[in-house]
Each structure stands twice: as structure tokens, then as C-alpha cells.
C-alpha positions as CSV (number, residue, x, y, z in Angstrom):
1,M,-56.0,59.7,-79.9
2,I,-56.9,62.8,-81.2
3,L,-60.6,63.8,-82.1
4,S,-60.1,64.6,-86.2
5,V,-62.1,68.1,-85.4
6,L,-59.2,69.7,-83.6
7,Y,-56.6,72.0,-85.2
8,I,-54.1,74.2,-83.8
9,D,-54.2,78.4,-85.0
10,Q,-52.8,81.0,-83.6
11,T,-55.0,83.1,-81.3
12,S,-55.6,86.7,-80.4
13,N,-53.2,87.4,-77.9
14,K,-52.0,84.0,-76.5
15,G,-49.5,82.4,-79.3
16,R,-51.6,78.6,-80.3
17,G,-54.3,76.9,-79.5
18,V,-56.4,73.8,-79.7
19,F,-59.6,74.8,-81.7
20,T,-62.4,72.6,-83.3
21,A,-63.6,72.5,-86.5
22,A,-66.9,71.2,-85.4
23,E,-69.7,71.2,-82.6
24,I,-68.7,68.9,-80.1
25,P,-70.7,67.1,-77.2
26,A,-70.5,67.9,-73.8
27,N,-68.5,64.6,-71.6
28,T,-66.8,63.6,-75.1
29,T,-63.2,62.8,-74.7
30,I,-61.3,64.7,-77.6
31,E,-57.4,63.5,-76.7
32,I,-55.8,60.7,-74.8
33,A,-52.1,61.3,-75.4
34,P,-49.3,59.5,-74.2
35,V,-46.4,61.6,-71.6
36,L,-42.9,61.3,-71.9
37,V,-42.0,61.3,-67.7
38,L,-39.1,63.5,-66.3
39,N,-37.5,62.3,-63.4
40,E,-37.3,65.3,-60.7
41,A,-33.6,66.1,-61.8
42,N,-34.0,66.0,-65.3
43,R,-37.5,67.7,-64.5
44,L,-35.3,70.8,-62.7
45,L,-33.8,71.5,-66.0
46,V,-36.4,71.4,-68.0
47,E,-37.4,74.4,-65.6
48,Q,-34.7,76.4,-66.5
49,T,-35.7,76.4,-71.0
50,M,-38.6,77.7,-72.3
51,L,-40.1,73.8,-71.9
52,Y,-41.0,75.3,-68.0
53,N,-44.6,76.5,-69.4
54,Y,-45.0,73.2,-71.2
55,I,-44.6,70.8,-68.7
56,F,-47.5,69.1,-65.8
57,E,-46.8,68.2,-62.5
58,W,-46.5,64.3,-62.2
59,G,-46.9,61.6,-59.5
60,D,-47.5,62.4,-55.9
61,G,-46.5,64.9,-55.0
62,G,-44.9,66.2,-57.5
63,K,-41.8,66.1,-58.2
64,Q,-41.8,64.7,-61.1
65,A,-43.0,66.3,-64.7
66,A,-44.6,65.3,-67.7
67,V,-43.9,66.0,-71.7
68,A,-47.7,65.5,-73.0
69,L,-47.1,64.6,-76.5
70,G,-50.1,65.7,-79.2
71,Y,-52.3,68.4,-78.7
72,V,-52.3,68.3,-75.0
73,S,-49.3,71.0,-74.4
74,I,-50.9,73.9,-76.4
75,Y,-54.4,73.8,-75.1
76,N,-54.6,77.8,-73.3
77,H,-55.7,78.2,-70.0
78,A,-58.4,79.9,-68.7
79,I,-60.9,80.7,-65.1
80,D,-64.1,79.4,-68.0
81,Y,-62.6,76.6,-68.7
82,N,-64.7,74.4,-71.3
83,C,-63.0,71.3,-70.9
84,T,-60.7,69.0,-68.4
85,Y,-57.5,67.0,-68.5
86,E,-57.2,64.0,-66.3
87,M,-53.5,62.6,-65.6
88,D,-53.5,58.8,-65.6
89,Y,-49.9,57.7,-63.9
90,D,-50.6,53.6,-64.5
91,A,-51.4,54.6,-68.4
92,L,-48.4,57.2,-68.9
93,T,-51.4,59.7,-70.8
94,I,-53.3,62.7,-69.9
95,S,-56.8,62.6,-71.2
96,I,-59.0,65.9,-72.5
97,K,-62.5,65.6,-71.9
98,T,-64.8,69.1,-73.3
99,V,-67.1,69.5,-69.6
100,R,-69.9,71.2,-72.2
101,A,-71.2,71.0,-75.5
102,I,-68.5,73.5,-77.6
103,L,-69.0,74.7,-80.6
104,H,-67.6,75.2,-84.5
105,G,-65.0,77.4,-84.1
106,E,-64.3,77.9,-80.5
107,E,-61.0,77.6,-78.8
108,L,-61.0,74.7,-76.3
109,F,-59.7,76.0,-73.3
110,I,-58.5,73.9,-69.7
111,N,-57.1,75.2,-66.3
112,Y,-54.2,74.2,-65.2
113,N,-54.9,75.2,-61.9
114,P,-55.2,71.7,-59.6
115,V,-59.1,71.0,-57.9
116,G,-60.0,72.6,-55.6
117,E,-57.6,75.6,-56.5
118,E,-59.6,76.9,-60.6
119,Q,-59.4,80.3,-59.4
120,A,-55.8,80.7,-58.2
121,P,-54.1,82.8,-60.7
122,V,-51.2,81.3,-62.5
123,W,-47.4,81.5,-62.7
124,F,-47.8,83.8,-65.6
125,E,-50.2,85.8,-63.9
126,L,-48.1,86.4,-61.2
127,G,-46.1,88.4,-62.4
């Protein structure tokens, strides 16, 4: 499920991102995407490719990874995010939900860091 008002477009400085063509209320689930789960061996292979920047740690201990379908892998990172994501290990999905009202034309952001570490730099900011 992807909310019909979402679209992908170029950003000014982050490549592609997810935007909205209409206002969205706070606490709205805007996407529920299925995932493909990679075992530890496959994750290590994928980490050697450009897909490394698009996978999510998955499962207890984070040794597995998930490739999210839909728009999930296109949401950009921001410390001041306007959406959160939730993993459902049983249903094999990732859901995206707004944390505040979103304005027409606004880009949607998630914070890639684990809960409690939202202010920490992410791997691509550490250089």
C-alpha cells in the first residue's frame, strides 16, 4: 500500500526523494511495503554493491538485511524527520507513518538511526 498522493522526484542535493502532492495529517500510515529478507551471507554480498545504501538491518541482532519494495528505500535521512518507519518481522513489511502534518509538496524524511540514537551521524556522514 502506497498512499496515492506520494511521488518520487529529484531533490536539490540528495538525488531522489519521496514527496507528497497533497497535505497529509499527522499519524497517517502512508506506506506498507513488503520486504525481501537477505540471510547473513547474502547481506555480506549485497554490502559490496551500491545496494548497500538501500538495505535495512533486519531481525534480532541485525545480521540479516531487508530490501524494501515500494518507495521505502527512497526516503531520505534527516535528523529532523517527519516520518518514522516500523518493521514487522512476522508480516515481512516496513511501514512508514507521519509524525506531524505534512504540507503539499514537502519531502518526506525518515531517520535511519535506531530509536534512542536519532542524533548520531549515519555511515555516509562519517567521512
